[in-house]
C-alpha positions as CSV (number, residue, x, y, z in Angstrom):
1,X,21.4,9.3,12.8
2,X,18.1,10.9,11.9
3,X,14.8,10.3,13.8
4,X,13.5,8.0,11.0
5,X,16.6,5.8,11.1
6,X,16.6,5.6,14.9
7,X,13.0,4.6,14.9
8,X,13.5,1.9,12.3
9,X,16.6,0.5,14.0
10,X,14.5,0.1,17.2
11,X,11.7,-1.5,15.2
12,X,13.7,-4.2,13.5
13,X,15.8,-4.8,16.7
14,X,19.2,-5.3,15.1
15,X,17.7,-7.0,12.1
16,X,16.4,-9.9,14.1
17,X,13.0,-11.0,12.7
18,X,10.4,-12.8,14.7
19,X,9.3,-16.2,13.6
20,X,6.1,-14.7,12.2
21,X,8.0,-12.1,10.2
22,X,10.6,-14.6,9.0
23,X,8.0,-16.9,7.5
24,X,5.5,-14.3,6.4
25,X,5.4,-15.6,2.7
26,X,4.4,-19.0,4.1
27,X,1.6,-17.5,6.2
28,X,0.4,-15.6,3.2
29,X,0.4,-18.7,1.0
30,X,-1.5,-20.6,3.7
31,X,-4.1,-17.9,3.9
32,X,-4.5,-17.9,0.1
33,X,-4.9,-21.7,0.1
34,X,-7.5,-21.5,3.0
35,X,-9.4,-18.8,1.1
36,X,-9.6,-21.0,-2.0
37,X,-10.7,-24.0,0.0
38,X,-13.3,-22.0,1.8
39,X,-14.7,-20.6,-1.4
40,X,-15.2,-24.1,-2.7
41,X,-16.6,-25.6,0.5
42,X,-18.9,-22.6,1.1
43,X,-19.7,-21.2,-2.4
44,X,-21.8,-18.3,-1.2
45,X,-19.4,-16.9,1.4
46,X,-18.0,-14.3,-1.0
47,X,-21.4,-12.9,-1.9
48,X,-22.4,-12.9,1.8
49,X,-19.4,-10.9,2.9
50,X,-19.8,-8.5,-0.1
51,X,-23.4,-7.9,0.8
52,X,-22.4,-6.0,3.9
53,X,-21.8,-2.7,2.2
54,X,-21.9,1.0,3.0
55,X,-21.7,3.4,0.0
56,X,-20.6,0.5,-2.2
57,X,-17.7,-0.4,0.1
58,X,-17.6,-3.8,1.7
59,X,-17.6,-3.4,5.5
60,X,-15.7,-6.6,6.4
61,X,-13.0,-5.9,3.8
62,X,-12.8,-2.3,4.8
63,X,-12.2,-3.2,8.5
64,X,-9.5,-5.8,7.5
65,X,-7.8,-3.3,5.2
66,X,-7.9,-0.6,7.9
67,X,-6.3,-2.9,10.4
68,X,-3.6,-3.7,7.9
69,X,-2.9,-0.1,6.7
70,X,-3.1,1.8,10.0
71,X,0.0,0.3,11.7
72,X,2.0,0.8,8.5
73,X,0.9,4.4,8.3
74,X,2.3,5.0,11.8
75,X,5.8,4.9,10.2
76,X,5.1,7.7,7.7
77,X,6.7,11.0,8.6
78,X,5.1,14.0,6.7
79,X,8.0,16.2,7.8
80,X,10.3,14.2,5.5
81,X,8.7,15.8,2.4
82,X,10.6,18.9,3.2
83,X,13.8,17.1,2.1
84,X,12.6,16.3,-1.4
85,X,15.0,18.7,-3.0
86,X,18.0,17.4,-1.1
87,X,18.8,14.6,-3.6
88,X,16.5,14.8,-6.6
89,X,17.8,11.8,-8.6
90,X,16.2,9.1,-6.4
91,X,13.0,11.2,-6.2
92,X,12.8,11.4,-10.0
93,X,13.6,7.7,-10.4
94,X,10.9,6.8,-7.8
95,X,8.2,8.9,-9.5
96,X,9.0,7.6,-13.0
97,X,9.2,3.9,-12.0
98,X,6.1,4.0,-9.8
99,X,3.8,6.2,-11.9
100,X,5.0,5.6,-15.5
101,X,6.9,2.4,-15.9
102,X,5.0,0.1,-13.5
103,X,1.5,1.1,-14.6
104,X,2.3,0.8,-18.3
105,X,4.1,-2.6,-17.8
106,X,1.2,-3.9,-15.8
107,X,-1.3,-2.7,-18.4
108,X,0.7,-4.3,-21.2
109,X,1.0,-7.6,-19.3
110,X,-2.7,-7.7,-18.5
111,X,-3.7,-7.0,-22.1
112,X,-1.2,-9.5,-23.5
113,X,-1.9,-12.5,-21.2
114,X,-5.4,-11.9,-19.9
115,X,-7.5,-11.0,-22.9
116,X,-11.2,-11.2,-22.2
117,X,-10.7,-11.6,-18.4
118,X,-12.0,-8.2,-17.2
119,X,-11.7,-8.8,-13.5
120,X,-8.2,-10.1,-13.8
121,X,-7.2,-7.2,-16.0
122,X,-8.6,-4.7,-13.4
123,X,-6.8,-6.6,-10.7
124,X,-3.4,-6.2,-12.5
125,X,-4.1,-2.5,-13.2
126,X,-4.9,-1.9,-9.5
127,X,-1.8,-3.7,-8.4
128,X,0.6,-2.1,-10.9
129,X,-0.8,1.4,-10.2
130,X,-0.2,1.2,-6.4
131,X,3.4,1.6,-5.2
132,X,4.5,0.1,-1.9
133,X,4.4,2.3,1.2
134,X,5.5,1.8,4.8
135,X,6.7,-1.8,4.7
136,X,9.5,-0.6,2.4
137,X,11.0,1.2,5.4
138,X,11.8,-2.1,7.1
139,X,13.0,-3.8,3.9
140,X,15.4,-0.9,3.2
141,X,16.8,-1.1,6.7
142,X,17.3,-4.9,6.4
143,X,19.1,-4.4,3.1
144,X,21.4,-1.8,4.7
145,X,20.2,0.9,2.2
146,X,20.2,4.6,2.6
147,X,17.5,4.9,5.3
148,X,17.2,8.7,5.1
149,X,16.4,8.5,1.4
150,X,14.2,5.5,2.0
151,X,12.0,7.4,4.5
152,X,11.7,10.3,2.0
153,X,10.8,8.1,-0.9
154,X,8.3,6.1,1.1
155,X,6.6,9.3,2.4
156,X,6.5,10.6,-1.2
157,X,4.9,7.3,-2.3
158,X,2.2,7.6,0.3
159,X,1.4,11.3,-0.6
160,X,1.3,10.7,-4.4
161,X,-0.8,7.6,-4.2
162,X,-3.7,9.7,-2.8
163,X,-3.6,11.9,-5.9
164,X,-2.4,9.7,-8.8
165,X,-3.8,6.2,-8.1
166,X,-7.5,6.8,-9.0
167,X,-6.8,8.8,-12.2
168,X,-4.3,6.1,-13.4
169,X,-6.7,3.3,-12.7
170,X,-9.6,5.2,-14.4
171,X,-7.3,5.8,-17.4
172,X,-6.2,2.3,-18.0
173,X,-9.6,0.7,-17.4
174,X,-11.0,3.3,-19.8
175,X,-8.5,2.3,-22.4
176,X,-9.4,-1.4,-21.8
177,X,-13.2,-0.5,-22.2
178,X,-13.9,-1.9,-18.8
179,X,-16.6,0.1,-16.9
180,X,-15.9,1.0,-13.3
181,X,-17.5,3.3,-10.8
182,X,-15.0,6.1,-10.7
183,X,-16.6,7.8,-7.8
184,X,-16.4,4.6,-5.8
185,X,-12.8,4.4,-6.7
186,X,-12.1,7.8,-5.3
187,X,-14.1,7.0,-2.1
188,X,-12.1,3.8,-1.7
189,X,-8.8,5.6,-1.9
190,X,-10.0,8.1,0.7
191,X,-11.4,5.3,3.1
192,X,-8.6,2.8,2.7
193,X,-5.6,5.2,2.4
194,X,-6.6,8.7,3.4
195,X,-8.2,7.8,6.7
196,X,-5.5,5.5,7.9
197,X,-2.8,8.0,6.8
198,X,-4.4,10.9,8.7
199,X,-5.0,8.8,11.8
200,X,-1.5,7.4,11.6
201,X,0.1,10.8,11.5
202,X,-2.1,12.1,14.4
203,X,-1.4,8.9,16.4
204,X,2.4,9.2,15.7
205,X,2.5,12.8,16.9
206,X,0.5,12.0,20.0
207,X,2.7,9.0,20.8
208,X,5.9,10.9,20.3
209,X,4.7,13.6,22.7
210,X,3.5,11.1,25.2
211,X,6.2,8.4,25.0
212,X,9.1,10.1,23.2
213,X,10.8,9.5,19.8
214,X,12.8,6.5,20.8
215,X,9.7,4.6,22.1
């Protein structure tokens, strides 16, 4: 068993999910509902939160996203990128589906069903141009998939998103004639993905040295 598989086996503890993890879709739905209710009860709350900005980035949202991304980035193993040539077919499939099929499908759906709704179109473009990262490791283990390949693909996703996400979003918003701040987009990728990734890799190496791989 590789180090990645051993770590994930320890994380999911024999595929036993906690109550919080088991009902995660429910908690997400409740949070969405509370957000909608709060926006109606306190109409100016969105503007107030968005007013706390540094270099065009919302500080409260940035803090929340960092707290969400950093733990996930602890699972990323940069060393797995050395194994890319071991089994090229899943790598090619991952790259094509994530960076060609998904963005194009998202763009077509947005243009077809959301004409005139620029914010919603941008939201769909952002979503479809952003492949999943570290949580896929746990899903793959629960599905009894090839964990070694799963770790490699997920690490590849994380590396490529830093390079391809901003250009793809800029391309599809440009085709849609929707103006966006491209520099802010690049900064956002660096802040919300680059910083948690670097800190996650450093933290992981430090913890492995301090506590050991199994911990």
